[in-house]
C-alpha atoms as a printed R data frame, in Angstrom:
    type eleno elety resid chain resno       x      y       z
1   ATOM     1    CA   MET     A     1 194.660 60.775 102.476
2   ATOM     2    CA   SER     A     2 190.804 59.568 101.929
3   ATOM     3    CA   SER     A     3 190.173 55.822 100.667
4   ATOM     4    CA   ASN     A     4 193.549 54.535 100.420
5   ATOM     5    CA   ASN     A     5 193.269 50.972 102.734
6   ATOM     6    CA   ILE     A     6 195.402 52.834 105.498
7   ATOM     7    CA   SER     A     7 195.272 50.757 108.705
8   ATOM     8    CA   ARG     A     8 197.709 52.682 110.970
9   ATOM     9    CA   ILE     A     9 198.407 56.559 111.228
10  ATOM    10    CA   THR     A    10 202.212 57.005 110.839
11  ATOM    11    CA   GLY     A    11 204.861 59.665 109.763
12  ATOM    12    CA   LEU     A    12 202.767 62.430 110.212
13  ATOM    13    CA   SER     A    13 204.774 63.945 113.564
14  ATOM    14    CA   GLU     A    14 206.747 66.742 111.539
15  ATOM    15    CA   LEU     A    15 203.463 68.457 109.941
16  ATOM    16    CA   LYS     A    16 203.848 70.648 112.885
17  ATOM    17    CA   GLN     A    17 201.858 73.267 110.566
18  ATOM    18    CA   LEU     A    18 199.146 70.462 109.942
19  ATOM    19    CA   LYS     A    19 195.267 71.854 110.321
20  ATOM    20    CA   LYS     A    20 193.177 69.682 108.675
21  ATOM    21    CA   LEU     A    21 193.592 65.680 108.287
22  ATOM    22    CA   SER     A    22 191.040 63.774 106.323
23  ATOM    23    CA   LEU     A    23 191.542 60.353 106.866
24  ATOM    24    CA   VAL     A    24 188.271 58.811 105.923
25  ATOM    25    CA   GLY     A    25 187.269 55.452 104.365
26  ATOM    26    CA   ASN     A    26 190.210 53.868 105.566
27  ATOM    27    CA   GLU     A    27 191.040 51.342 107.641
28  ATOM    28    CA   LEU     A    28 191.864 52.575 111.046
29  ATOM    29    CA   THR     A    29 191.190 50.454 114.269
30  ATOM    30    CA   LYS     A    30 192.814 52.776 116.141
31  ATOM    31    CA   ILE     A    31 193.175 56.909 116.537
32  ATOM    32    CA   GLU     A    32 197.128 57.060 117.008
33  ATOM    33    CA   GLY     A    33 199.779 59.078 115.604
34  ATOM    34    CA   LEU     A    34 198.509 62.685 116.114
35  ATOM    35    CA   ASP     A    35 200.943 63.644 119.069
36  ATOM    36    CA   GLY     A    36 202.374 66.962 118.405
37  ATOM    37    CA   LEU     A    37 200.459 67.708 115.720
38  ATOM    38    CA   THR     A    38 198.835 70.729 117.860
39  ATOM    39    CA   SER     A    39 197.517 72.891 114.898
40  ATOM    40    CA   LEU     A    40 195.147 70.516 113.934
41  ATOM    41    CA   GLU     A    41 191.732 72.136 113.510
42  ATOM    42    CA   THR     A    42 189.624 69.636 111.847
43  ATOM    43    CA   VAL     A    43 190.088 65.951 112.396
44  ATOM    44    CA   GLN     A    44 187.841 63.310 109.506
45  ATOM    45    CA   LEU     A    45 187.966 60.269 110.417
46  ATOM    46    CA   GLN     A    46 184.278 59.060 109.658
47  ATOM    47    CA   GLY     A    47 184.065 55.743 107.514
48  ATOM    48    CA   ASN     A    48 186.661 53.551 108.993
49  ATOM    49    CA   LYS     A    49 186.707 50.798 111.779
50  ATOM    50    CA   LEU     A    50 187.316 52.716 115.014
51  ATOM    51    CA   ALA     A    51 185.135 50.556 117.882
52  ATOM    52    CA   GLN     A    52 187.012 51.997 120.712
53  ATOM    53    CA   LEU     A    53 185.036 55.001 122.417
54  ATOM    54    CA   ASP     A    54 187.877 55.966 124.160
55  ATOM    55    CA   ASP     A    55 189.917 56.124 121.704
56  ATOM    56    CA   ALA     A    56 188.303 59.682 121.464
57  ATOM    57    CA   GLN     A    57 190.502 60.917 124.213
58  ATOM    58    CA   LYS     A    58 193.746 60.876 122.301
59  ATOM    59    CA   LEU     A    59 192.477 63.834 120.522
60  ATOM    60    CA   ALA     A    60 192.383 65.848 123.852
61  ATOM    61    CA   LYS     A    61 196.243 66.422 123.174
62  ATOM    62    CA   LEU     A    62 194.974 68.444 120.223
63  ATOM    63    CA   PRO     A    63 194.689 72.020 121.482
64  ATOM    64    CA   CYS     A    64 193.270 73.642 118.709
65  ATOM    65    CA   LEU     A    65 190.622 71.116 117.697
66  ATOM    66    CA   ARG     A    66 187.222 72.408 116.808
67  ATOM    67    CA   THR     A    67 185.862 70.311 114.062
68  ATOM    68    CA   LEU     A    68 185.801 66.509 114.594
69  ATOM    69    CA   ARG     A    69 184.146 63.587 112.323
70  ATOM    70    CA   LEU     A    70 183.915 60.023 113.664
71  ATOM    71    CA   HIS     A    71 180.846 59.349 112.081
72  ATOM    72    CA   ASP     A    72 180.203 55.915 110.394
73  ATOM    73    CA   ASN     A    73 182.235 54.048 112.734
74  ATOM    74    CA   PRO     A    74 181.282 51.574 115.215
75  ATOM    75    CA   MET     A    75 182.257 53.221 118.350
76  ATOM    76    CA   CYS     A    76 179.428 55.538 117.161
77  ATOM    77    CA   GLU     A    77 176.730 52.794 117.925
78  ATOM    78    CA   HIS     A    78 177.297 53.340 121.933
79  ATOM    79    CA   PRO     A    79 174.298 54.742 123.419
80  ATOM    80    CA   ALA     A    80 176.621 57.806 125.223
81  ATOM    81    CA   TYR     A    81 178.646 58.173 122.189
82  ATOM    82    CA   TRP     A    82 178.119 61.785 121.500
83  ATOM    83    CA   SER     A    83 177.616 62.814 125.086
84  ATOM    84    CA   ALA     A    84 181.219 60.945 125.842
85  ATOM    85    CA   VAL     A    85 183.087 62.714 122.725
86  ATOM    86    CA   ARG     A    86 181.512 66.369 124.036
87  ATOM    87    CA   ARG     A    87 182.883 65.619 128.025
88  ATOM    88    CA   MET     A    88 186.380 64.080 126.646
89  ATOM    89    CA   LEU     A    89 186.752 67.185 124.158
90  ATOM    90    CA   PRO     A    90 184.856 70.266 125.494
91  ATOM    91    CA   ASN     A    91 186.668 72.638 123.273
92  ATOM    92    CA   LEU     A    92 184.742 70.509 120.060
93  ATOM    93    CA   ARG     A    93 182.552 73.438 118.014
94  ATOM    94    CA   SER     A    94 181.096 70.508 115.848
95  ATOM    95    CA   LEU     A    95 181.021 66.572 116.046
96  ATOM    96    CA   ASP     A    96 179.880 64.745 112.981
97  ATOM    97    CA   GLY     A    97 178.691 67.757 111.231
98  ATOM    98    CA   GLU     A    98 176.714 69.034 114.156
99  ATOM    99    CA   PHE     A    99 177.426 72.346 115.692
100 ATOM   100    CA   SER     A   100 177.098 72.488 119.943
101 ATOM   101    CA   THR     A   101 174.700 75.275 120.039
102 ATOM   102    CA   LEU     A   102 173.275 74.168 123.036
103 ATOM   103    CA   ALA     A   103 176.222 73.535 124.992
104 ATOM   104    CA   ASP     A   104 177.159 77.461 123.775
105 ATOM   105    CA   ALA     A   105 174.312 78.205 125.057
106 ATOM   106    CA   ALA     A   106 175.366 77.206 128.495
107 ATOM   107    CA   ALA     A   107 178.127 79.343 128.714
108 ATOM   108    CA   VAL     A   108 175.465 82.305 128.432
109 ATOM   109    CA   GLU     A   109 175.198 83.535 132.268
110 ATOM   110    CA   GLY     A   110 171.984 82.675 133.481
111 ATOM   111    CA   ASP     A   111 169.684 79.743 133.094
112 ATOM   112    CA   ALA     A   112 169.645 79.876 129.100
113 ATOM   113    CA   LEU     A   113 167.666 76.748 129.135
114 ATOM   114    CA   ALA     A   114 164.973 78.388 131.034
115 ATOM   115    CA   GLU     A   115 163.969 80.418 127.860
116 ATOM   116    CA   ILE     A   116 163.597 77.706 125.405
117 ATOM   117    CA   GLU     A   117 159.925 77.170 124.945
118 ATOM   118    CA   LEU     A   118 159.253 73.502 123.853
119 ATOM   119    CA   PRO     A   119 156.159 71.774 122.516
120 ATOM   120    CA   GLU     A   120 154.118 69.216 124.218
121 ATOM   121    CA   PRO     A   121 155.339 66.205 122.723
122 ATOM   122    CA   GLU     A   122 152.964 64.133 120.412
123 ATOM   123    CA   PRO     A   123 152.579 60.194 120.699
124 ATOM   124    CA   TRP     A   124 154.726 58.393 118.110
125 ATOM   125    CA   LEU     A   125 152.521 55.830 116.291
126 ATOM   126    CA   LYS     A   126 149.143 58.490 116.892
127 ATOM   127    CA   GLY     A   127 146.739 57.097 114.048
128 ATOM   128    CA   VAL     A   128 149.167 54.127 112.796
129 ATOM   129    CA   THR     A   129 147.985 50.796 112.227
130 ATOM   130    CA   LEU     A   130 150.442 48.144 112.044
131 ATOM   131    CA   GLU     A   131 149.378 44.942 110.030
132 ATOM   132    CA   THR     A   132 151.392 41.553 110.346
133 ATOM   133    CA   GLY     A   133 149.726 39.544 107.626
134 ATOM   134    CA   GLU     A   134 150.687 36.059 108.917
135 ATOM   135    CA   ALA     A   135 151.085 34.990 112.330
136 ATOM   136    CA   GLY     A   136 154.419 34.968 113.248
137 ATOM   137    CA   ALA     A   137 155.209 37.492 110.176
138 ATOM   138    CA   GLU     A   138 157.906 40.361 111.014
139 ATOM   139    CA   LEU     A   139 156.529 43.995 110.851
140 ATOM   140    CA   ALA     A   140 157.459 45.728 108.066
141 ATOM   141    CA   GLY     A   141 160.263 48.316 108.631
142 ATOM   142    CA   THR     A   142 161.514 46.871 111.865
143 ATOM   143    CA   GLU     A   143 164.994 47.438 110.410
144 ATOM   144    CA   GLU     A   144 163.958 51.352 110.333
145 ATOM   145    CA   PHE     A   145 162.585 51.058 113.150
146 ATOM   146    CA   GLN     A   146 165.231 50.416 115.039
147 ATOM   147    CA   LYS     A   147 167.566 52.836 113.599
148 ATOM   148    CA   VAL     A   148 165.184 55.337 114.406
149 ATOM   149    CA   VAL     A   149 165.309 54.282 118.283
150 ATOM   150    CA   THR     A   150 168.937 54.003 118.443
151 ATOM   151    CA   ASP     A   151 169.315 57.384 116.941
152 ATOM   152    CA   CYS     A   152 166.770 58.452 119.974
153 ATOM   153    CA   LYS     A   153 168.966 56.787 122.623
154 ATOM   154    CA   ARG     A   154 171.754 58.836 121.424
155 ATOM   155    CA   LEU     A   155 170.053 62.151 120.979
156 ATOM   156    CA   SER     A   156 168.518 61.793 124.501
157 ATOM   157    CA   ALA     A   157 171.805 61.056 125.599
158 ATOM   158    CA   ARG     A   158 173.127 63.877 124.680
159 ATOM   159    CA   ALA     A   159 170.471 65.910 125.852
160 ATOM   160    CA   HIS     A   160 171.244 64.642 129.309
161 ATOM   161    CA   SER     A   161 174.700 65.398 129.036
162 ATOM   162    CA   LEU     A   162 173.711 68.913 127.427
163 ATOM   163    CA   LEU     A   163 171.633 69.787 130.479
164 ATOM   164    CA   ALA     A   164 173.973 68.077 133.443
165 ATOM   165    CA   ASP     A   165 176.900 70.162 131.665
166 ATOM   166    CA   CYS     A   166 174.247 73.325 131.815
167 ATOM   167    CA   LYS     A   167 173.507 72.706 135.721
168 ATOM   168    CA   ASP     A   168 177.777 72.452 136.119
169 ATOM   169    CA   ALA     A   169 178.239 75.542 134.620
């Protein structure tokens, strides 16, 4: 049911054996109408207008849900998006195409993260010279830089969440 300008999820309650639902690229603003679809394993809602991060909580009623795609929705811009969804839906194996390998490693007995060796970080802009041309001119690539900063914030929030989950386990 992708790319059909659907603005509301209705009429699915009788599809008790439905395992995969794809509503990609529609006009959805809320996650609703999925109650009772207890066989759903995969839900694809990317490219809609879902803005409220709390809407993902409604998917917790789907016991078989393992794969969820929400990217390209306004809710995904929230810095805590990934970690919040993982906390709301702890049984997910894949969120937006990324497998939760660190979360799975945390389930192993012992301190699984202690065995991971990470290289020393290097400065991001090592050896880079920025030229602005005229006084007051914007730096070239500022929009791309802001996207990278947003992605880094998301990854950082996700890493902190996973480390907290590991400590709790």
